[in-house]
N, C-alpha and C positions, 0 to 999 in steps of 0.2 A: 433521796434516791430510793426507789422502791426495791425491797429485798427479794430476792429470786426464789423459786421453790426449794425448801429444803428437801433434799433427796438422800435417803440412806439405802444402800444396797447390801445385798449378801455378800460375804467374803468371796473374792475371785483368785484363783490360782494365778492369773495374769499380772496382779499387782507387783509381786516381788520381781517377776520378769521384767516388767516395765521399769521398775526402779533401776534394775540393772542397766538397761539402756540409757537412762537419763544419766546414771552415775558415770557411765564410761565416756559419754559425750563431755561432761564437765571434768572428769579427771583428765582427759586428753588435753583439755584447755589449760587446766591449772598446773598439772605436773607437781613439781616439787613444793609448790606453794601450799599444797594441802596435806595434811595429816592423815586424814580419812574422812570418807563421806557416809553418813548414817541415814538408815531408812528409819523414820520414827513416825509418830502418829497412828490413827487406826489402821491404816492400810498395811502397816508393818506387822500386825498381830495375826497369825494364823487364825481362821475361823471368826474373826470379828467383823460384824457388820460395819459399814462405814460409808462416809461420802467417798465417791471414787476419784479423789483427789490425793495424790502422793505427797507426803511432807518429807522434805530433806534437808538435813543439817550438814552443811560443809565446815569441817573443822580445820581451822588453821592454829598457828602456834601462839601467835599474839597479834596485836594491832599493827605491828610495823610492817607487816606484809600486805595489810587490808586494801591500801590503794591499789597495789599491784594486782589484787584479786579483782578488785571492781573493774579494772582495765582489761584484764583477760576474760572475765565474763561478759563484759560488754562487747567484746569482739566476737562472742558467739549469741549475742542477741539478748542478754539479761541486762536489765537496768536497775540501779540501786534505788530504794525507796526509803532509806532510813530504817528506824527501828520500829515505826509504826506504834509507838507508845510502850513497847516491851523491850526494857533494857536487857542486854546480854545476847540478842540475836539481830542481825541486821538482814532485812528482807530485800528480795529482787523479784522483780516482774519481768515478763517475756512477751514477744510477740513472734508470731511466725513459726511455732514448733508443733505443727499439726502432726508430724511423724512421731511425736511423744505424748505420753498420757499427761493429762492436765496435772500440774504440780505446784506446790509451793517450795520456793528455794530459800533458805536462810544460811548466813554465814556466822559461825560462832568461833570464839577462841575457846582453846582447849580447857581452860579454867572457868568457862561460862556457867553461872547457875542454871540458865535456861537449858543449855545443852544437857547439864546432868539431870535435870528434871525430866527431859523428854526422854532420855535413855532409860532412866530408872522406871518411869511409868510403863514404857514399853516392855521392859524386861520383866517386871512384875506381872503384867498380864501374861507374857509369854509362858510363864512357869506356873499360872493359876488358871487352868481352863475352866472352872466353874464360874470364876470372875469374867471370863470371855463370854460365857453364854449369858450371863445375867445383864452384862453392859450391852451385848448385841439386842436383847429383848427390850431394854430401856431406850435405846437409840431408835429402834424401829418403832416403838410405840410413841415416842416423843415426836418423831416426824410425821407419824399419822395424825397425831392430835393437834399439831401446830406447824402445819406445812408452809404457812406463810408468815410465820412469827418467830424470828430467829431468837429473840429474847426469851420467850416462853419455852422454845425448845431447849435452850442451854439451861434455863432454871429447872427443867424437868430432869435433866441429867446430873446436876450439880451435886446433889447429895450422895451419888454413887461415887462420883469423882472424889469428892472430899473424903469419902470413906477409904478409897483406895489410897489416897495420900496419907491417911493416918496409919493404915496398915503396913504401908511400905516405908514409912518413915521419910516421906518426901516433903519438903517443905515448899508450900504454894505461896512464895513471897509476893506474887502479882495479884493475890486475892481474887482469883478468877478472872482478871482482866485479861490475861493470855487466851484463856478458853474463848471469851466473848471475841476478841479480836481475830482468832483464827477462824472461829466458825462464820463470823461475818465476811471474813475474806472469802471463804468456800461459797457461801451463798451469793456473795456479790463481790467480785475480786477488785472492784474500784471504789470500795467503801471508804478509803482515806482520801479520796479527792475526785475530781471530775476531769476527764481528759477533754481537752478544748483543741478546736482547730480554728486558727485565726488567719485570715487571707489578707496579705499585703501585696497588692500590685500583682495578683496572680499567683504569688507563692504562698503555699500552705506552711504555717508555723504551728508546731506542736507544742502544746502547752499544757500545764496541770495546775488547775485551781484548787486550792485547800482551804478549808475555813476553820477557825479555832473552835474549841468548845462553846465558848461564849464570846458573842460578837455583837456589835451595834450595826454591823451592815455598811458602816461608811469607811473603814480604814483598810487599806491594802497595800502591800509591798509587791512590787514587781522586780523579779530578779533576772539579771543578765548573767551568763556564764561568760568564760574567757575563750581565747584563741585556742582552736582545736579541742575544746572542752564540750560539755553539753549540760542540760538542766538537771541531770541525776547524778553528777558528781558528789561525793561524800561531804565535801566541805559547804557546797551550796545547799544540800539536803539539810545540813545541821544548822546553817544560817536560817534557812526557812522555818525550821522546827522553833528556833528561838523566837522568831518574830510572831509566830502563832501562839507561843506561850505568853507573849506580851499582849495578846488580844487581837493582832492583826491577820486578816487573810493574807494568803500569798499566791502569787502566780509566777511560776518559774515557766520559761519557754526557751526552745531551741532557736537560735538566730539562723539567718540565711546561711547555708551550706554546712550546717553543723547538726549533730544529732538526728533526729527524725523529721525535720524540716526540709523544705525544698531548697533547691539552689545547689551549685557546685561549690566545693570548697574554695577551688581555685580562683572562682569568679567573685568571691565575697569582697566587699570594701566597707570602709567605715560609713560611708553615706547609706549603703543599704541597710546596715545595722542601726543606724539612726532612724531610717524610715521604718524598720521593723519595730523599733521602740515606740515611736509616735503612734503607730497603728494600734500596738498593745494598749497604750494609754487610753485611746479613744474607746477601745473595746471595754475596758474595766469602767470608764465613765459611763457607758451605755448600760452596764450592769447595775449602776447606781452608786458606785463608790465615788466618794467626794474627797476624802483624804488619801491621797495617792503618794506614795514613796517610791523611790527608785534605788535599787541596790545593784551593785555590779562587781564582778571579780576581774582583775587584770585588764584585758582588752574591754570587757563588758562594764568595767568601772569607768573607763575613759568614755565609752559610749554613753552610760548613764549621765556622767557629767555633762557631756554635750547636749543630751537631750533636755536635761533639766535647764541649762541655759536658753534653749529654744522655747521651753513651755515652763518658764519661771512662775507664771501665774497659776499653773495646774498641779505643780509638783510641791507636796507639803515637806518633804525632806529627802536627803540622800544618805545612803549607807554605802561606802565604797571600801572594798577589801583589796589591798595591794594594787590600786589602779595604775594602769600603764600609761600614764601621762606622757611618758617620753617618746611614744611611737611617731607622731607627727615630726618632732625634731629629728628623730632617727632617720624618718624618711627624707627629709631635707638634707641631712648630712650624708646620705648614701650608705648607711651601715644598719642593718635590721637583722637581729637575731645572729650576728656574727657574719652575715653575708654582705660583702662590700660591692658596692656598684657605683656606677657614675650617676649622681643625682640629676645631672642636666641631660643624660642620655639613658633614659630609663629601659632596661630590656623589656622585651615582650613577656618573659617569664623570670620570676626570682624564686630560686630554691629556698626552701625554709627548712624548719625541723622535722624530724621523722620521715624524711624522703618526700615531703609535700611540697607542692609548688604553687605560687600565686602569680597571677596575671599582673603585669606592669601596672595596670589600672589601680591596684591596691595602693601602690606607692604614690601614684599621680594624686589620688584622692587625698592620701594622709598629708602630703605636702601642703596642701591647702587649709589644714585645719589649725587652729590656735587655741589651745586649751585656755589661755589666759583670759580670752574673751568671754567663754562660757563661765568661768569662775567669777569674773566680774560682775556679769549679768545676774547670777543667781543669788539672792539674799536669804534664802531659807536656811535652816539648820543642816549641819553636814557632819557625818561622823567619818572618819577616815581610820582603818585598821590596817597596820602594816607591821610585818615581823622584822626584827632587826637583822635576821639571818636569811633574808630573801635574797637568793642570787639570780633571780630572773628579772625583777623590776627594783631599782635602787630606791632605798628609803628616802634619800634625799628629793626624788621626785616629789612624794607625797609631802614633804615637809615644805618644799618651795611653793606648791600649790595651795596647801593649807593656809598659808599666809595671806592669799589672795581673797580668800572667802571671808565674809563678813562674820559668819557665825559657824565656825568650824571647831570641831574636837578631833585632835589626832592623837590616837591611842597607839603608842609603839609597843609591840608585843615582844618581851625578852624571850630569845631564843626560838622564835617562831619562823617558819618558812613561808615560802609563796603561797603554798596550798593548805595552810592552817592546819596541818596534820598533827603537830606535836603537842598543842595546847587547846583543843577544840572546845573544852568546856569554858574555858577563859573567853574565847572568841564568843560563844553563845551567851554567856553572862553579860558581856559588853554590850552586845546587840539588843538583848532583852532589857537591860537596865536603861539604855539610852531611850528605846522606844517606849517605855513605862512613863519616862519622864515627860514624854511628849503626849501623853494621853490626857484628854481634858474632857469635861462634860460637854455633850452635844451643844454646838452654838457658841461655845467659848473659845474665842482666839483660834478658829480655824484658819488654816492656809489653804489654798488650792481649791476652795470650793468652787464648783461649776456655776 
């Protein structure tokens, strides 16, 4: 992707006022989940020339509230993107906020080293006007010399930044990687991946394609989210990061009626999700990927398993996290998510969680599906991850279905929940290790080659 023009502007008195507008909107959404909201980066320093993009750190107590923060920010248009390679700060992107100045939003715990570094660098500059004048000159010169070369622009600034770190006693634990990542985001907000729109029977599916630092261009994992979820939920982001660390490209997408994709939630069915998945498989095949894995969480795990049974010759492996294998039987029994109904006389609408409603067709479709058939048809390798404290999908469902697969590893995670939020690093390591075991030289033992 081509880097956009590097633009540095003289300090504007509107920047702190615009930060306040953004802060108020975020604070209204998060309320007592947030400790404070910090204006950091160059726009936070009076008199300092900067790119006209406001950097914001939302400070939370600890990771226990992070998923709630993701949900609340999602409700006002912010989507979680992971740490983008910088530990200690979780990044969010947004769409449709033309009423606010362009900004970068990060969430940090109060003990985050990145937060401390951001604030210390800002506070040092605020109290050293001569450093502000020098840094402004360097930034303006760098932008003039290298208007389309972000790496050289950053390199031009680096000696000054490193000097300030030393003078201020600030640890630069990321070795300049943070500055490179932030500056690339400001020059090109989609540097970490490419947004894709995939059409399935007239429905636009929103997707993000991300590639590892080193890749042979053959291997990819397609990730499916769960019921009422979306492609940018924390546990899905973390799983995708582990896959790229193992050398696989990833494509996360929002399924019918969810996230940024088309369709109404109440009208979605398992058939529609299966159709979406097959369309996405065809899409990545057209891009040249020949070793295609499917990974799904909860209902997405069920759909991934069903699609693999249908496309067994094209799918190289399955990674299923807490797959909701019980949905079809629950539909046949007339008991879904605690809602009881007559399975022989399905109502036009079925109330489900969070005040949402599904059309009766969801149940009618689910009643026709038999997971056992898909498991019997698929002969490739399967990894199933399931927490023993999952109170949404019973562990017994994964144990039962794992026995039907011919090559399945079932990893039971002690103390883990349905959303893999207690031991995320353990989940990442399991996925990363399993995929690395499957990496082989080109042409040696490939499955799923087109």
